C-alpha positions as CSV (number, residue, x, y, z in Angstrom):
1,X,290.0,139.2,104.9
2,X,292.3,136.5,103.7
3,X,294.8,138.1,101.3
4,X,295.4,134.7,99.8
5,X,291.8,134.1,98.8
6,X,290.6,134.7,95.2
7,X,288.0,137.4,94.3
8,X,284.5,136.1,94.1
9,X,284.3,136.8,90.4
10,X,287.3,134.3,89.9
11,X,286.3,131.7,92.5
12,X,282.5,131.3,91.5
13,X,280.8,131.6,88.2
14,X,278.9,134.8,87.7
15,X,276.6,136.1,84.9
16,X,274.8,139.3,84.2
17,X,271.1,139.1,83.5
18,X,268.8,141.7,82.1
19,X,265.5,142.0,83.9
20,X,262.7,143.7,82.0
21,X,259.1,144.3,82.9
22,X,257.6,144.5,79.5
23,X,257.5,141.8,77.0
24,X,255.5,140.4,74.1
25,X,252.8,138.1,75.4
26,X,252.3,135.9,72.4
27,X,255.4,134.8,70.6
28,X,255.2,133.4,67.2
29,X,258.4,131.5,66.0
30,X,259.4,130.0,62.8
31,X,259.2,126.3,62.2
32,X,261.2,126.5,59.1
33,X,265.1,126.8,58.8
34,X,265.1,130.3,57.3
35,X,267.9,132.7,57.9
36,X,268.4,136.5,56.9
37,X,271.9,137.9,56.5
38,X,272.5,141.6,55.9
39,X,276.0,143.0,55.2
40,X,277.3,146.4,54.2
41,X,274.1,148.2,53.2
42,X,275.9,151.6,53.0
43,X,278.3,150.3,50.2
44,X,277.2,153.0,47.7
45,X,277.5,156.8,47.7
46,X,273.8,157.2,48.5
47,X,274.7,156.5,52.2
48,X,276.0,159.9,52.7
49,X,278.4,160.2,55.6
50,X,278.8,156.6,56.0
51,X,281.6,154.9,54.1
52,X,281.4,151.3,52.7
53,X,282.4,148.3,55.0
54,X,283.9,145.7,52.7
55,X,284.8,143.7,55.8
56,X,281.1,143.6,56.9
57,X,280.2,142.3,53.5
58,X,282.9,139.6,53.6
59,X,281.6,138.7,57.1
60,X,278.0,138.4,55.9
61,X,279.0,136.1,52.9
62,X,281.1,133.8,55.3
63,X,278.1,133.7,57.7
64,X,275.6,132.9,55.0
65,X,277.9,130.1,53.8
66,X,277.9,128.6,57.2
67,X,274.1,128.8,57.4
68,X,273.6,126.8,54.0
69,X,276.2,124.3,55.0
70,X,274.2,123.6,58.2
71,X,270.9,123.1,56.3
72,X,269.5,126.6,56.2
73,X,269.1,126.5,52.4
74,X,266.5,129.2,52.4
75,X,269.1,131.9,53.7
76,X,268.3,135.3,52.3
77,X,271.7,137.1,51.7
78,X,271.5,140.9,51.2
79,X,275.0,142.1,50.7
80,X,276.2,145.5,49.2
81,X,274.3,145.9,46.0
82,X,271.3,143.7,47.0
83,X,271.1,145.3,50.5
84,X,269.0,148.4,49.5
85,X,267.2,149.8,52.5
86,X,263.7,149.0,51.3
87,X,264.8,145.6,50.4
88,X,266.0,144.9,53.8
89,X,262.9,146.0,55.5
90,X,260.8,144.0,53.1
91,X,262.8,140.9,53.8
92,X,262.6,141.6,57.4
93,X,258.9,141.3,57.3
94,X,258.4,138.8,54.4
95,X,258.8,135.5,56.2
96,X,259.7,134.0,59.6
97,X,263.5,133.5,60.3
98,X,265.2,131.4,62.9
99,X,268.4,133.2,62.5
100,X,269.1,136.9,61.6
101,X,272.7,138.3,61.3
102,X,273.4,142.0,60.7
103,X,276.7,143.5,59.8
104,X,277.2,147.2,59.2
105,X,277.4,150.7,60.7
106,X,275.7,151.5,63.9
107,X,274.9,154.9,65.4
108,X,273.9,156.3,68.8
109,X,271.9,159.4,69.2
110,X,272.7,160.3,65.6
111,X,271.2,163.7,64.5
112,X,269.0,163.5,61.4
113,X,268.9,166.5,59.1
114,X,266.0,168.7,60.4
115,X,263.8,170.8,58.4
116,X,265.5,174.2,59.0
117,X,262.4,176.3,59.2
118,X,258.7,176.0,59.8
119,X,256.3,178.3,58.1
120,X,256.0,180.0,54.7
121,X,259.2,182.0,55.1
122,X,262.4,181.6,57.0
123,X,261.5,184.5,59.5
124,X,258.0,182.9,60.1
125,X,259.1,180.0,62.2
126,X,261.6,178.6,64.7
127,X,264.6,176.5,63.9
128,X,264.0,172.9,64.7
129,X,266.0,170.6,66.9
130,X,267.5,167.7,65.2
131,X,265.7,164.3,65.6
132,X,268.0,161.7,67.1
133,X,268.2,158.0,66.1
134,X,269.8,155.0,67.4
135,X,270.2,151.9,65.3
136,X,271.9,150.1,62.4
137,X,272.3,152.2,59.4
138,X,270.6,151.0,56.2
139,X,271.2,154.0,54.0
140,X,271.1,157.8,54.0
141,X,268.4,158.8,56.4
142,X,267.3,155.2,56.9
143,X,268.0,153.1,60.1
144,X,266.9,149.8,61.6
145,X,265.7,150.9,65.0
146,X,263.7,149.2,67.8
147,X,260.6,150.6,66.2
148,X,261.2,148.7,63.0
149,X,262.1,145.6,64.9
150,X,258.9,145.7,67.0
151,X,256.9,145.4,63.7
152,X,258.2,142.0,63.1
153,X,255.4,139.4,63.5
154,X,257.5,136.4,63.9
155,X,260.3,136.2,66.5
156,X,263.8,134.7,65.6
157,X,265.6,132.3,67.8
158,X,268.9,134.2,67.5
159,X,269.8,137.5,66.3
160,X,273.5,138.6,66.0
161,X,274.1,142.5,65.4
162,X,277.8,143.0,64.5
163,X,277.9,146.8,63.8
164,X,281.5,147.7,63.1
165,X,283.6,150.9,63.1
166,X,281.4,152.7,65.5
167,X,284.2,154.9,66.8
168,X,284.4,157.1,63.6
169,X,283.5,156.9,60.0
170,X,285.8,158.4,57.5
171,X,284.6,159.2,53.9
172,X,285.9,161.5,51.2
173,X,283.3,164.1,52.1
174,X,284.5,164.5,55.7
175,X,284.5,162.6,59.0
176,X,281.6,161.5,61.2
177,X,283.1,161.6,64.7
178,X,281.4,159.6,67.7
179,X,284.3,159.0,70.0
180,X,282.5,160.4,73.0
181,X,279.4,158.4,72.5
182,X,278.7,155.3,74.7
183,X,278.2,152.8,72.0
184,X,277.1,150.1,74.5
185,X,273.9,152.0,74.4
186,X,273.3,150.8,70.7
187,X,273.7,147.2,71.7
188,X,271.4,147.7,74.8
189,X,268.8,149.7,72.9
190,X,268.3,147.2,70.0
191,X,269.1,144.1,71.9
192,X,266.6,145.0,74.6
193,X,263.9,145.4,72.2
194,X,264.6,142.0,70.7
195,X,264.7,140.4,74.1
196,X,261.2,142.1,74.9
197,X,259.9,140.5,71.7
198,X,260.9,137.1,72.9
199,X,264.2,136.3,71.0
200,X,265.9,133.5,72.8
201,X,269.4,134.8,72.3
202,X,270.8,138.1,71.2
203,X,274.4,139.0,70.5
204,X,275.4,142.7,69.9
205,X,278.6,144.5,69.8
206,X,278.7,147.2,72.5
207,X,281.9,148.9,71.2
208,X,283.9,149.4,67.9
209,X,285.5,146.3,66.4
210,X,287.8,145.7,63.6
211,X,286.8,144.0,60.4
212,X,288.9,140.9,60.9
213,X,287.9,140.4,64.5
214,X,284.2,140.8,63.9
215,X,284.4,138.3,61.0
216,X,286.5,135.8,63.1
217,X,284.1,136.1,66.1
218,X,281.0,135.7,64.1
219,X,282.1,132.6,62.1
220,X,283.8,131.1,65.1
221,X,280.7,131.5,67.2
222,X,278.4,129.9,64.6
223,X,280.6,126.9,63.8
224,X,280.8,126.2,67.6
225,X,277.1,126.6,68.0
226,X,276.3,124.2,65.3
227,X,278.5,121.6,66.8
228,X,276.2,121.4,69.9
């Protein structure tokens, strides 16, 4: 072995590719320049354990501004007060989009509150195991998961999922700790479903990111993309 030689990863270009065996056979895409931007849907107290993310809201507003500047005049902007869970889901299915940008909380194997007992009386049934969910948090008990994504009839060209503060979520009601969770699974889980549907490009955060970094990365990416 030549000690002076460079590692293969430095000397030659390398790229990781995702191979999947299942995909949507008939892909319908948008012919119109529509975009959907969602930011900080957990801004109010109804989100329970999830604290507001003003940085995600600022990111979404900045991204929506870039889209409109680039001719995406029909950009649906659902940020904070306008980003109610049902409003987001309705918008997702209402029209075809070329671009979708999501900024908010993400969870991996998050336990939903189970029904404590089954049966007419507490002693009549067994305690249930909590249901686990992985996806973007839309509100208390509501999430955007691969199941909801699969129901989209039209497939976007690009989806950017910027789920911030995945490490821990602090609120006045306590702390939701997820330090030991492999957050790359959130990115893999949701992004893989989008790729199966036929989305040309998916960007998804596989780890916790700060507000400023998330906004800078998203806005820089879009400005450079539109230069091409």
